[in-house]
C-alpha positions in Angstrom: 126.4 66.6 114.2 125.1 64.9 117.3 122.3 62.3 117.3 120.1 64.7 119.3 120.5 67.4 116.6 119.7 65.0 113.9 116.6 63.8 115.7 115.4 67.4 116.3 115.9 68.2 112.6 114.0 65.1 111.5 111.1 66.0 113.8 111.0 69.6 112.6 111.0 68.4 108.9 108.2 65.9 109.6 106.1 68.7 111.3 106.8 71.0 108.3 105.7 68.3 105.8 102.5 67.7 107.9 101.7 71.4 108.1 102.1 71.6 104.3 100.2 68.5 103.4 97.3 68.8 105.9 95.5 71.7 104.2 95.6 69.9 100.9 93.4 67.1 102.3 91.4 68.9 104.9 90.3 71.8 102.7 89.8 69.8 99.5 86.4 71.4 98.5 86.9 74.8 100.1 86.1 77.9 98.1 88.2 81.0 98.7 87.2 84.5 97.6 88.8 87.8 97.8 87.6 90.9 99.6 86.5 92.5 96.4 84.0 89.7 95.8 82.8 89.8 99.4 82.3 93.6 99.2 80.3 93.4 96.0 78.1 90.6 97.4 77.4 92.6 100.5 76.5 95.7 98.5 74.2 93.6 96.3 72.5 92.2 99.5 71.9 95.7 100.9 71.0 97.7 97.7 69.9 95.0 95.3 72.3 95.7 92.5 76.0 96.6 92.1 77.6 98.2 89.2 81.4 99.0 89.3 82.4 102.7 88.8 85.1 101.9 86.4 86.9 99.0 84.7 90.5 98.1 85.5 93.1 99.7 83.3 94.6 96.4 82.1 91.2 94.8 81.4 90.0 97.7 79.3 93.4 97.8 77.5 93.4 94.0 76.7 89.6 93.9 76.0 88.8 91.2 78.6 89.6 89.6 82.0 93.2 89.1 82.9 94.3 85.5 83.4 94.9 84.5 87.0 98.6 84.1 86.5 99.0 87.7 85.3 96.9 89.0 88.2 99.1 87.1 90.6 102.3 88.4 88.8 101.1 92.0 89.1 100.1 91.5 92.7 103.5 90.0 93.5 105.3 92.8 91.6 103.3 95.4 93.6 104.2 93.7 96.8 107.9 93.6 95.9 108.0 97.2 95.0 106.2 98.2 98.3 108.6 96.0 100.4 111.6 97.5 98.6 110.4 101.1 99.3 109.7 100.2 102.9 113.1 98.5 103.4 114.9 101.4 101.8 113.2 103.9 104.1 113.9 101.8 107.2 117.5 101.5 106.2 117.8 105.3 105.7 116.4 105.8 109.2 118.9 103.4 110.7 121.8 105.1 108.9 120.6 108.5 109.9 120.6 107.5 113.5 124.1 106.0 113.2 125.4 109.3 111.7 123.7 111.4 114.4 125.2 109.2 117.1 128.7 109.7 115.7 128.5 113.5 115.7 
C-alpha cells in the first residue's frame, strides 16, 4: 500500500472518529422524543386532554410498560422483516426482467 493511500485512510478514520465523538459532547443534555409523544402533546394543547383509544398488545399482556430494550428489539425485528420482504420483492422483479429478456 502506498504512503498516499495510508494517509488517506488515516484521515478518513480520524474524520469518522470525530463524527462519532462530536455528538456525545455537543448534545450532552439534549432530550429526544418520539413522534408519538409529540403527537399526544399537540393534541393536549389543542383539545385540553388526550386519552389513548387502546393499550398496546404487549403492555396489556405483560401488565405494564415494556422495558426500552424490548421496545428497541421489537422495532429492529419489525424493520428487519420489512427490509427482508422489500429485498425479496425487488429481487423477484429483477429476476422476472432477466427471464423476460431471455425469451
